[in-house]
Phi, psi and omega in degrees: 000144186287162178296154175300142179262166179301149177300142188267139176308132184302134188281151182269160183246124176267127177270082180229156172241119181270147183297135178296144173262148185282330181210174185284140166054066176274128184293133175230109186297342178277353181215099183268322187203143179290152176298319179299315182299329183285328186252005183278090181276002176258011185290336182224144171269166180293333173289328180290319177296322178296312183288332171296316179300317181300316180297336184270353186069028179289139169301334180298332185300335184240008186273139175229140193223157176289152179221158177312147179082014181074013184273159169246126181231153179282159174303318175303321174301308184296321175296316181297306187296320177303314176302311179299308183304309183264003175070042181234137183298125174302330174297313179299315178300325177290319179298316181296328176292322179295312181298318185277321186223008181060030189290331184293322184253359178276121182283332179229068184293154175281163172303321176299315178307306187288325182290334181233049192304315185259001182069012183295133178072004182257104178272178186301319183263007181274150170262137178295349181270356184297129185297335181291346182245006181292342177290344178264356189285144181110141183306310179300311184298314181302310182292320183286319176300317179299320178284319180300315183299320180296312184292310187269344181235306188293310184293316177301319177301314181297317180293325188267322185249344184082357175218159173273175187293346173259013169096355180279133177199160177305126180080005181252114182273130176227161178268129175282169182297335179260019170090019184255140173265121186233137175242092187301144181270343188207175183296313180308317180296318173308316176295321184295317181284336170291323178292312172219112190278048185228149176275295184272158188059015178209266185288336173296320178292327171303307177303315185293312183288327179294319182285336175284323189260325200236359174297130180279138176249120188259149179288160172306142180092354177287144178255112183252130175247122174305115180301328182275309181274335186093343184296145179249143182231150176249131174273126182215127182049039176077008176242166179249125180254126181275139165277135186250006173206158177295323180291322173309320185280311190284343176281353181238329189218171175252149188300330188285354180279341184287131176266121176294131179221167180271167176304322184297318176295323178293316185294351173284349178252136167291152180283124180259193186293139180285152173258104192265329189236154173303150171297140182067021172290147177262120188232144179254120184271177186288339181271008175091359182269143177259133186235146169264118180280128184226100183067242176251021172243156174251134186244111183291134172269111200293342182200159172300324180298315175301316177302317179290316185296326177281338173101020178289150178263109183311330185288346183270357183288135176250120176285129183227165178275167176297320181296324177305325184259000185302331182274350185270137175270161181284125179260187177292121180308149176269118180236185177294340182271357181273094182289108179061064179301334176264355176092143178219151181253129174239138169245135188282124174304323190278314189251341187080356180291151183245133177234151175255125182255125177214133181047041177076013181238135175261136183234123180291138176258114197263356171201157179303325182296317178295319176303311181294325178291316186268327196225043190303323182250018180263142177276159181240120177273145177261127186220166174290150185297333180295331177292316175302320189285349180290335182274144174305143185273132178244190180287155176293157174285138182258167172297154175294142174302148184085356175282151175254123187223145172213178187208165181305324185270010177232137177270349180268157166258132185253144170253132184271120179224119184053039180076359180261142176266119183246119187288141177275125192302324186198166175299323178303311182294318176314302183294316184298327183276357173089008176293155185249127178299329183285352185268354184289126177268129175258121180229188178284153176302320183295317178300321180284323183295339181282356174264126175300150181266131181253187180292158182289147172262120187240166177294313178220000000 
């Protein structure tokens, strides 16, 4: 495993609510591809390109072509090296080949398909026998010129002028060749329409193949941050739930746990219920009831006497609307019999062991790392062991979802998802999914073993 990298600047939180989408991956002609997706030239290794081509049954998996210097290179080498050299995503280059010549899925491509792999320099009215475009003929030339043109012409034009040489740019409305008015939302989409100025049979297919092949799928518990807006989302039950305030996020997680992703990756998930308030917030509803918010449930505090007896602070009550509470389920009411409804940490004077007491049940904390994961900013009270033993015994506390954990007896790094430890299949998968090496927690074997083992987390 590589050495730890420098700490990353804490990510900002945008307090925004995005409009819900009706279904997964809805086509938007104004947004074909994310800017980061277009230029992420480290997205695939040459071996990964090769294995992807093989998985698609592509004739490119066994194709070898001439390269400058009298060399012979595989298609995977050409694609990988062109992406790295020109700073263009290898995934995009393969999508472009599929859109133009069906090369990724064709098991027996023709010479014409290979010679004009990315459709570069071939206009609608052009002939591939035109002497003026023969310098671009050949698989190596096609792949490199498709990447080079974007890097040397399209992106500099956008940076300097706000539009490409054909007038496509973010916020600029133009009519496509097939009669649609499109207003690109970003540079990458402007590049797509500059390369091929059509919605259907062109850029729709770029979007379709990208979303079919290359959208990253994150496990439940993942925290994803929109690279453009800064908004943070939690993946839960296959949906993305937006955090709508800084306090809602920071009462649960640390900023460095959020994984920067593109809008394209985010829009693969339907929008779930928003996370509006801090955990254990006190809220006053329209019916006059005060609730303790506990995870995704609201717990009615049954009387003012109970409120005072437990020690809640009336100045912390937040007045909310019925719609604010609509997504919370009804939890167990808080009464005088609810011992520590918000939880308390006790450490035994005799054994040194730490337990979390909540609602009259004690839960052992098996390592300092679990304590820091779940209760980083909470104080621990020291008491006699007999005080702790008065409470009924419950399950031990697990690592918080979204943590990366390993131990001396394990060679794998695990992602905690729904209380289950899921091994990350490889270093390549770890890096490609945006996990951070400096976030790995090293704990004891015993603390890790209390988590059931789930399926591997793979790239695809």
